[in-house]
Every structure is written in structure tokens, then in C-alpha cells.
C-alpha positions as CSV (number, residue, x, y, z in Angstrom):
1,M,-105.6,38.0,-41.0
2,P,-102.1,39.5,-40.7
3,L,-101.6,43.1,-42.0
4,R,-99.6,43.0,-45.2
5,P,-96.9,45.7,-45.9
6,R,-99.0,47.1,-48.8
7,H,-102.0,47.5,-46.4
8,A,-99.8,49.2,-43.8
9,L,-98.6,51.5,-46.5
10,F,-102.1,52.4,-47.5
11,L,-103.1,53.1,-43.9
12,L,-100.1,55.3,-43.4
13,V,-101.0,57.4,-46.5
14,V,-104.6,57.6,-45.5
15,A,-103.6,58.6,-41.9
16,A,-101.4,61.4,-43.2
17,I,-104.1,62.8,-45.4
18,A,-106.7,62.5,-42.7
19,L,-104.5,64.2,-40.1
20,D,-104.0,67.1,-42.5
21,V,-107.7,67.5,-43.3
22,L,-108.5,67.4,-39.6
23,H,-105.9,70.1,-38.9
24,S,-104.0,67.9,-36.4
25,P,-100.9,69.2,-34.7
26,P,-98.3,70.1,-37.4
27,V,-95.5,68.0,-35.9
28,L,-97.7,64.9,-36.0
29,V,-98.8,65.7,-39.6
30,F,-95.2,66.3,-40.6
31,F,-93.8,63.0,-39.3
32,V,-96.7,60.8,-40.4
33,A,-96.5,62.3,-43.9
34,A,-92.8,61.8,-43.9
35,A,-93.2,58.2,-42.9
36,A,-95.7,57.6,-45.6
37,I,-93.4,59.1,-48.3
38,V,-90.6,56.6,-47.5
39,P,-92.3,53.4,-48.7
40,L,-93.9,55.3,-51.6
41,A,-90.4,56.4,-52.8
42,G,-89.4,52.7,-52.5
43,L,-92.4,51.7,-54.7
44,M,-91.4,54.4,-57.3
45,G,-87.9,53.0,-57.4
46,T,-89.1,49.4,-57.7
47,A,-91.5,50.3,-60.5
48,T,-88.8,52.2,-62.4
49,E,-86.4,49.2,-62.1
50,E,-89.1,46.9,-63.4
51,L,-89.8,49.1,-66.4
52,A,-86.0,49.5,-67.0
53,A,-85.6,45.7,-67.0
54,R,-87.9,45.6,-70.1
55,T,-86.4,48.4,-72.1
56,G,-82.8,47.4,-72.6
57,A,-79.6,48.6,-70.9
58,T,-79.4,52.0,-72.5
59,I,-83.0,53.2,-72.0
60,G,-83.3,51.3,-68.7
61,G,-80.1,53.0,-67.4
62,L,-81.5,56.4,-68.5
63,M,-84.8,55.7,-66.7
64,N,-83.0,54.8,-63.5
65,A,-80.7,57.8,-63.8
66,T,-83.5,60.3,-64.3
67,L,-86.1,58.9,-62.0
68,G,-83.8,57.7,-59.2
69,N,-84.4,60.8,-57.1
70,A,-88.0,61.5,-58.2
71,A,-89.3,61.8,-54.6
72,E,-86.6,64.3,-53.8
73,L,-87.4,66.4,-56.9
74,I,-91.2,66.4,-56.1
75,I,-90.6,67.6,-52.5
76,G,-88.3,70.3,-53.8
77,I,-90.9,71.5,-56.3
78,F,-93.5,71.9,-53.6
79,A,-91.1,73.6,-51.3
80,L,-90.2,76.1,-54.1
81,K,-93.9,76.7,-54.8
82,A,-94.2,77.6,-51.1
83,G,-91.2,79.9,-51.3
84,L,-89.0,77.8,-49.0
85,I,-85.9,78.4,-51.0
86,D,-83.5,77.9,-48.1
87,L,-85.2,74.6,-47.3
88,V,-84.7,73.4,-50.9
89,K,-81.0,74.4,-50.9
90,A,-80.5,72.7,-47.5
91,S,-82.1,69.5,-48.8
92,I,-79.8,69.4,-51.8
93,T,-76.8,69.8,-49.5
94,G,-78.2,67.2,-47.1
95,S,-78.9,64.7,-49.9
96,I,-75.4,64.9,-51.3
97,I,-73.6,64.5,-48.0
98,G,-76.1,62.0,-46.7
99,N,-75.5,59.7,-49.6
100,L,-71.8,60.1,-49.5
101,L,-71.2,59.8,-45.8
102,L,-74.3,58.2,-44.1
103,V,-75.3,55.7,-46.8
104,L,-71.9,54.8,-48.0
105,G,-70.6,54.7,-44.5
106,L,-73.4,52.3,-43.4
107,S,-72.8,50.2,-46.5
108,L,-69.1,49.8,-45.9
109,L,-69.6,49.1,-42.2
110,V,-72.3,46.4,-42.7
111,G,-70.4,44.9,-45.6
112,G,-67.0,45.1,-43.8
113,L,-68.3,43.4,-40.7
114,K,-69.4,40.4,-42.8
115,Y,-66.5,40.4,-45.3
116,Q,-62.9,41.3,-44.4
117,N,-62.0,42.8,-47.7
118,L,-64.4,44.8,-49.8
119,R,-63.5,45.3,-53.4
120,F,-65.2,47.6,-56.0
121,N,-64.6,49.1,-59.4
122,A,-62.2,52.0,-58.7
123,R,-62.6,53.5,-62.2
124,A,-66.4,53.7,-61.8
125,A,-66.1,55.2,-58.3
126,G,-63.4,57.6,-59.6
127,M,-65.6,58.9,-62.3
128,N,-68.4,59.6,-59.9
129,A,-66.0,61.3,-57.6
130,A,-64.8,63.4,-60.5
131,L,-68.5,64.4,-61.2
132,L,-68.8,65.3,-57.6
133,A,-65.7,67.5,-57.8
134,L,-67.4,69.3,-60.7
135,A,-70.5,69.7,-58.5
136,V,-68.4,71.3,-55.8
137,V,-67.2,73.8,-58.4
138,G,-70.7,74.4,-59.7
139,L,-72.1,75.0,-56.2
140,G,-69.1,76.9,-55.0
141,V,-68.4,79.4,-57.7
142,P,-71.7,81.3,-57.3
143,A,-71.2,81.4,-53.5
144,L,-67.6,82.6,-53.9
145,F,-68.7,85.2,-56.4
146,D,-71.5,86.4,-54.1
147,L,-69.1,86.5,-51.1
148,S,-66.0,88.1,-52.8
149,H,-67.6,90.5,-55.3
150,P,-67.6,94.0,-53.7
151,S,-71.2,94.8,-54.9
152,A,-72.7,91.5,-56.2
153,D,-76.1,92.2,-57.7
154,P,-78.7,89.5,-56.9
155,E,-79.8,89.6,-60.5
156,V,-76.3,88.9,-61.7
157,I,-76.0,86.0,-59.2
158,H,-79.2,84.5,-60.7
159,K,-77.9,84.9,-64.2
160,L,-74.6,83.2,-63.2
161,S,-76.6,80.4,-61.6
162,Y,-78.6,79.8,-64.7
163,L,-75.5,79.5,-66.9
164,V,-73.7,77.3,-64.3
165,A,-76.9,75.1,-64.0
166,G,-77.0,74.7,-67.8
167,M,-73.3,73.6,-67.9
168,M,-73.9,71.2,-65.0
169,L,-76.9,69.6,-66.8
170,L,-74.7,69.3,-70.0
171,V,-72.0,67.5,-68.1
172,Y,-74.7,65.2,-66.5
173,V,-76.0,64.3,-70.0
174,L,-72.4,63.6,-71.2
175,S,-71.8,61.4,-68.2
176,L,-74.9,59.3,-69.1
177,V,-73.6,59.0,-72.7
178,F,-70.2,57.9,-71.2
179,T,-71.6,55.3,-68.8
180,L,-74.5,54.0,-70.9
181,R,-73.0,54.1,-74.4
182,T,-69.3,54.7,-75.1
183,H,-67.8,53.2,-72.0
184,R,-70.5,51.0,-70.5
185,E,-68.3,48.0,-70.3
186,L,-66.4,49.8,-67.5
187,F,-69.6,50.1,-65.4
188,R,-71.2,46.7,-66.1
189,S,-71.7,44.7,-62.9
190,E,-71.9,40.9,-63.3
191,G,-74.6,38.9,-61.6
192,H,-77.1,41.8,-61.1
193,D,-79.3,41.4,-64.2
194,E,-82.6,39.9,-63.3
195,P,-85.8,39.4,-65.4
196,P,-88.7,41.6,-64.6
197,K,-91.1,40.3,-62.0
198,W,-94.0,42.7,-62.7
199,S,-96.0,43.2,-65.9
200,A,-95.4,46.5,-67.8
201,R,-99.0,47.5,-66.9
202,R,-98.5,47.0,-63.2
203,S,-95.2,48.9,-63.3
204,V,-96.7,51.9,-65.0
205,I,-99.8,52.0,-62.8
206,T,-97.6,51.7,-59.6
207,L,-95.2,54.4,-60.8
208,V,-98.1,56.8,-61.6
209,A,-100.0,56.1,-58.5
210,A,-97.0,56.4,-56.2
211,T,-95.9,59.6,-57.9
212,V,-99.4,61.2,-57.4
213,F,-99.5,60.2,-53.7
214,V,-95.9,61.4,-53.1
215,A,-96.8,64.8,-54.7
216,W,-99.9,65.0,-52.4
217,L,-97.9,64.1,-49.3
218,A,-95.1,66.4,-50.3
219,E,-97.6,69.3,-50.4
220,I,-98.8,68.4,-46.9
221,L,-95.3,68.0,-45.6
222,V,-94.2,71.4,-46.9
223,G,-97.4,73.0,-45.7
224,V,-96.6,72.2,-42.1
225,T,-92.8,72.7,-42.2
226,E,-92.7,76.2,-40.7
227,D,-95.0,75.3,-37.8
228,T,-93.0,72.1,-37.3
229,T,-89.7,74.0,-37.0
230,T,-91.3,76.4,-34.5
231,R,-92.8,73.6,-32.4
232,L,-89.6,71.5,-32.4
233,G,-87.3,74.4,-31.8
234,V,-85.0,73.5,-34.7
235,S,-84.1,75.6,-37.7
236,E,-85.6,75.2,-41.2
237,F,-82.0,74.7,-42.3
238,F,-81.5,71.7,-40.0
239,L,-84.8,70.2,-41.1
240,G,-83.8,70.6,-44.8
241,V,-80.2,69.2,-44.4
242,I,-81.0,66.2,-42.2
243,I,-84.7,65.3,-42.1
244,I,-86.0,65.9,-45.6
245,P,-83.1,64.0,-47.3
246,L,-83.7,61.0,-45.1
247,V,-87.4,61.0,-46.1
248,G,-86.8,61.3,-49.8
249,N,-84.0,58.8,-50.0
250,A,-84.7,56.3,-47.3
251,A,-85.7,53.5,-49.6
252,E,-82.6,54.0,-51.7
253,H,-80.5,54.1,-48.6
254,G,-81.8,50.8,-47.4
255,A,-81.1,49.2,-50.8
256,A,-77.5,50.3,-50.7
257,V,-77.0,48.8,-47.3
258,L,-78.8,45.5,-48.2
259,V,-76.6,44.9,-51.3
260,A,-73.5,45.7,-49.3
261,A,-74.4,42.9,-46.9
262,K,-74.3,40.6,-49.9
263,N,-70.8,41.9,-50.8
264,K,-72.1,43.8,-53.9
265,I,-70.0,46.9,-53.1
266,D,-70.0,48.1,-56.6
267,L,-73.7,48.5,-56.5
268,S,-73.6,50.2,-53.1
269,F,-71.1,52.7,-54.5
270,A,-73.2,53.2,-57.6
271,I,-76.3,53.9,-55.5
272,A,-74.6,56.2,-52.9
273,V,-72.1,58.1,-55.0
274,G,-74.1,58.0,-58.2
275,S,-77.1,59.4,-56.4
276,S,-75.1,62.3,-55.0
277,A,-73.8,63.2,-58.4
278,Q,-77.3,63.0,-59.8
279,I,-78.7,65.4,-57.2
280,A,-75.9,67.9,-57.7
281,L,-75.7,67.8,-61.5
282,F,-79.4,67.1,-62.4
283,I,-81.8,67.7,-59.5
284,A,-80.2,71.0,-58.4
285,P,-80.0,72.6,-61.9
286,V,-83.6,71.4,-62.7
287,L,-84.9,73.0,-59.5
288,V,-83.0,76.2,-60.4
289,F,-84.8,76.4,-63.8
290,L,-88.2,75.3,-62.3
291,S,-88.0,78.0,-59.6
292,V,-88.3,80.7,-62.2
293,A,-91.6,79.2,-63.5
294,L,-92.8,78.8,-59.9
295,G,-92.3,82.4,-59.2
296,H,-89.6,82.0,-56.6
297,P,-86.2,82.2,-58.4
298,M,-83.5,80.2,-56.7
299,S,-79.8,80.7,-57.3
300,L,-76.9,78.3,-56.8
301,S,-75.4,80.6,-54.2
302,F,-75.2,78.2,-51.2
303,N,-73.8,79.4,-47.9
304,G,-70.1,78.8,-47.2
305,F,-70.7,76.0,-44.7
306,E,-72.9,74.1,-47.2
307,V,-70.2,74.3,-49.9
308,A,-67.5,73.4,-47.5
309,S,-69.5,70.4,-46.2
310,V,-70.0,69.0,-49.7
311,A,-66.3,69.6,-50.5
312,L,-65.2,67.8,-47.4
313,A,-67.6,64.8,-48.0
314,T,-66.4,64.6,-51.6
315,G,-62.8,64.7,-50.6
316,V,-63.1,62.0,-48.0
317,V,-65.0,59.6,-50.4
318,T,-62.5,60.3,-53.1
319,V,-59.6,59.2,-50.9
320,I,-61.5,56.1,-49.9
321,S,-62.3,55.1,-53.5
322,L,-58.7,55.5,-54.9
323,D,-57.5,51.9,-54.3
324,G,-60.7,50.1,-55.1
325,E,-60.7,48.4,-51.7
326,S,-62.3,49.2,-48.4
327,H,-63.2,47.8,-44.9
328,W,-65.5,48.4,-42.0
329,L,-63.3,51.0,-40.4
330,E,-63.5,53.3,-43.4
331,G,-67.3,52.9,-43.1
332,A,-67.2,53.9,-39.4
333,Q,-65.0,56.9,-40.3
334,L,-67.5,58.1,-42.9
335,L,-70.3,57.9,-40.3
336,A,-68.2,59.9,-37.9
337,V,-67.7,62.6,-40.4
338,Y,-71.5,62.7,-41.0
339,G,-72.1,62.9,-37.3
340,I,-69.7,65.8,-36.9
341,L,-71.3,67.7,-39.8
342,A,-74.9,66.9,-38.6
343,T,-74.0,68.2,-35.1
344,A,-72.6,71.4,-36.7
345,F,-75.8,71.8,-38.8
346,F,-77.9,71.5,-35.7
347,F,-76.1,74.5,-34.1
348,F,-75.7,76.5,-37.4
């Protein structure tokens, strides 16, 4: 009897938990747990979409917007609980640039090799780019304040971060009102609405079960992070910027590339650029506020290289999205920028 994907998923989750209980080598535990989170994140996304298909455009859109990066949020919460603040900040940076450069780059490359001209909604892409520009300001101002102030008090930096995080959350909520209510006709994609394939009960049970296991695996993953960085000889910063975002967003990344291969570039842009905006304006501020409750306050004062990387990625994507058209070469260029930044992060 052939091994079905769901059975393979179950075995991977069991293997990760067993390896942790048996105190296996940290590197092995880390990568098996990471591999197990990837399909679980995909299940969470599928269950959310199935529930959204039953609730109508507004509530469904809100569910997708708030739960789209749930795995990333869960990993961030456990990392904060363990006091790995630099890892959390790095994962936020890595998720933003990974979605903008790696995911969008792969999507445009794959779609462009199959279709000569790729067209998308420039207004929708432009709005997401504008949200990302705000994110650059939100992430950059606390860092600039910390860097330029002659005697910046850490307590003041945290207070500034809380206020900035609150404003970023407000803008995120306003963007949801804009896209889901007042101007939703600008963002409606034709031909993508499909009836739900799962029952509501199955969707809820799958979402809850996948969330529980992601939380369990996230705790295991975070628990062996420090030993893994030591054994591999890489920095916690590199692990957070490159590896953790790939784990939390792998399923979403695959979805963006798959729809690009079907010439649904609007959807690819929505997944890649929209996810980056969500991480910057929703996930990051939420983690800032949760960090206080978890006993390890985190500010929005990222290091200069992180802020510059997000700004560069945002600028490149904004230029590409101006005319509403693209091709495979622009995808290759985005991948090259990601490769350059990843190399720099490795040596940082």
C-alpha cells in the first residue's frame, strides 16, 4: 500500500517529537522539526481558505489576512518566550525580503518562462508597495532614533516602538477596510472563486489540530536553535533571516509559484507582496506587544543592515510593479538581489 502524503506528514511530526524526547543531536531535531512544520503550515492555510469560502468575501478576506502567517507568528511567540529577541527580529526581516525577492522572483521567473508577457493589477500592487513603504518608515524610525540620539534610553526606545507599532496596526486595519469594503472592486480577481471542498467541521478540526502541532514543533525548534547555530557554525542572525522564514512560509511560497505557472500573476503578487505587508504591519507589531506579556520586551529598533535590506527590497519591487507588466528577466533580477543579500547576511 503506497504511503499517502497525509501519512508521511504524520510520520514526520512523530519523528520530530520522538527525536526531541530522545535528546537526539540538536541539528537533526532542528531540521526534522522544521520539515514537519512546512506541510502543517500548508494545512493551516488550506483550512483557512476552506473556512473563508463559506463566510463571504469580507469575513473570508479578513480570515485570510489575519491567519495567513499564523505559523510565522507561532514560531515568533515561542522564540520570544525563550528570550531569542534577535532571532525574532531577524525572522521578521527575512520574511519580508524573502516574500518580496525570493517568492516573487521565482513566481515571475516561472511564469515568464511559460508566458512571454505577464500582466497584473498595477493599482493593487502599488497599494501593497505603499504599505511596505510605511513599513520601512515604521521599522526605520526607531532604529534611526536609537542610532542618532546622543543618549537614547532603552526605555524610551521601547515606548517609541509601542507607539509606532500601534500606528502600524491601525494602518493595517485601515488597509483591510480599503481592500475588503470600500474599494474591493479594485482587488477582485476573476476566475479564482471556487466552492469549498471541505466541510466546516473538517476545516475547523484541521485548523485547530495543525495549529496545536505547529505550536509544539515551534517550541522544539526554538529549544534547539542555540545548539544548532553552534554546531553548524552559523549565526543566530543568519538562521533567523534565511532558515526560519523559509520554514514558516514554505507552503505559501509554493502556492505563489504554482499560480504564477498558470499565469495568475495578480494572485502571485497578492501572496508575495501582501504577505510581506502583513508581516511588517501586523505580525511585527503584535509580537512587540506580546513580548511585554512574555517577559522579554522587544523594540522595533532593527539594525541598520536589516532596515536597509527591507528598504532595498521594497524599492526594487515598487519599480517592477509600476507598469503592471513583467517578464522572466525581472524575476531573475529579484532572485539575484535576494542572493546578494543572503550572502551578506551569512557574513554579517
